[in-house]
C-alpha positions in Angstrom: 0.0 0.0 0.0 1.5 3.4 -1.0 2.1 6.0 1.7 -0.6 8.6 2.1 1.9 11.3 2.7 4.3 13.0 0.4 8.0 12.4 1.1 8.3 15.8 2.8 5.2 15.2 5.0 6.4 11.7 6.0 9.8 13.2 7.0 8.1 15.8 9.1 5.9 13.2 10.8 8.9 10.9 11.6 11.0 13.8 12.8 8.4 14.5 15.5 8.9 11.1 17.1 11.1 11.6 20.1 13.7 9.1 21.3 12.9 9.6 25.0 9.9 10.1 27.2 7.8 7.8 25.1 4.8 6.3 27.0 5.3 3.0 25.3 8.9 2.6 26.3 10.8 4.6 28.9 7.7 5.8 30.9 6.3 2.2 30.9 9.6 1.0 32.3 9.6 3.6 35.0 6.1 2.4 36.0 7.4 -1.1 36.1 10.3 -0.1 38.4 7.9 1.6 40.8 5.4 -1.3 40.7 8.2 -3.8 41.6 10.1 -1.4 44.0 13.2 -1.6 41.8 15.4 1.3 43.0 18.8 2.7 42.3 18.2 3.8 38.7 19.0 7.2 37.2 18.3 8.8 33.9 20.3 11.3 31.9 23.7 10.0 33.1 26.4 11.1 30.6 27.5 7.6 29.5 28.5 6.5 26.0 25.5 5.5 24.0 23.1 7.5 26.2 21.5 4.6 28.1 17.8 5.2 29.1 18.5 4.0 32.7 21.7 3.6 34.6 22.3 1.6 37.8 25.6 3.0 38.9 26.4 0.7 41.7 25.9 -2.4 39.5 27.5 -0.6 36.5 24.4 -1.6 34.5 23.2 0.4 31.5 19.7 -0.3 30.4 18.4 0.6 26.9 14.8 0.3 25.8 14.7 -0.4 22.1 11.7 0.3 19.9 10.7 -2.7 17.8 10.6 -0.6 14.6 13.7 1.5 15.1 16.0 -1.2 16.2 14.8 -4.0 13.9 13.1 -6.4 16.3 13.2 -9.9 14.8 9.6 -10.5 16.1 7.9 -7.2 15.5 10.1 -5.1 13.3 8.4 -4.0 10.1 9.8 -2.8 6.8 7.9 0.1 5.3 7.0 -0.4 1.6 7.7 3.2 0.6 11.3 4.4 0.6 12.2 0.8 1.6 15.9 1.2 0.8 16.3 4.2 3.1 14.5 2.4 6.0 16.5 -0.8 5.5 19.7 1.1 5.7 18.5 3.3 8.6 17.6 0.2 10.7 20.9 -1.5 9.7 22.8 1.5 10.9 20.8 1.6 14.2 21.7 -2.1 14.8 25.4 -1.5 14.1 25.4 1.5 16.4 23.7 -0.7 19.2 26.5 -3.3 18.8 29.2 -0.7 19.0 27.6 0.8 22.1 27.4 -2.6 23.7 31.0 -3.4 22.9 32.3 -0.1 24.1 30.4 -0.1 27.4 31.4 -3.7 28.1 35.0 -2.9 27.4 34.7 -0.2 30.1 33.4 -2.6 32.6 29.7 -2.0 32.3 26.9 -4.6 32.0 24.4 -3.8 29.2 20.8 -4.8 29.2 18.6 -4.2 26.1 14.9 -4.4 26.4 12.6 -4.7 23.4 9.5 -2.5 23.4 7.3 -5.6 23.3 8.9 -6.9 26.5 7.1 -4.0 28.3 3.7 -5.4 27.7 1.8 -6.5 30.8 1.7 -10.1 29.6 5.6 -10.2 29.6 5.9 -8.5 33.1 7.0 -11.8 34.8 9.7 -12.5 32.3 10.9 -8.9 32.5 11.0 -9.0 36.3 13.1 -12.3 36.2 15.5 -10.6 33.7 16.1 -7.8 36.2 16.4 -10.1 39.2 19.2 -11.9 37.4 21.2 -8.7 37.5 21.2 -8.6 41.3 19.3 -5.4 41.5 18.5 -4.2 45.0 14.8 -4.3 45.9 
C-alpha cells in the first residue's frame, strides 16, 4: 500500500517522534520499576551511547529499544515506501547498538537491552526475572 503522505510530509511526521519520554517505552519501564520497587536507577547519566537508565552501583546500562527503530526480529516491520532508506537506517541503528554494547562492556559496564514488546503486561513476569538476574537491590 502506498504512503498517504508526500516524502516531505512523511519526513516531518517521523521527525516529531522523540527518542525519550515515550509512553510505550521509557515511561512504561519507570512504572514497572515503581510497581516492583526496583530502585537505584537514574536517567540522563552522561555515558557512552546514552542509556535510558543507569544503575551506577551495578554498573548496569539499560536501553529500551523500539521494535521498529532497532529491527526487532519478532515485530520489526519494513515500510514499503522508501524501503531502501529504511532498510539502511535500521541496519545503521543495529550496528550502532552493537558498537555501544562493545564499548560499554570494554569499560566494565553490563548492558541490558529491552525490546519495546517486552514491556507489555503479559511479559511482566519474564521482565522481572530478567532484572532479578542482574542482582538489583529491591
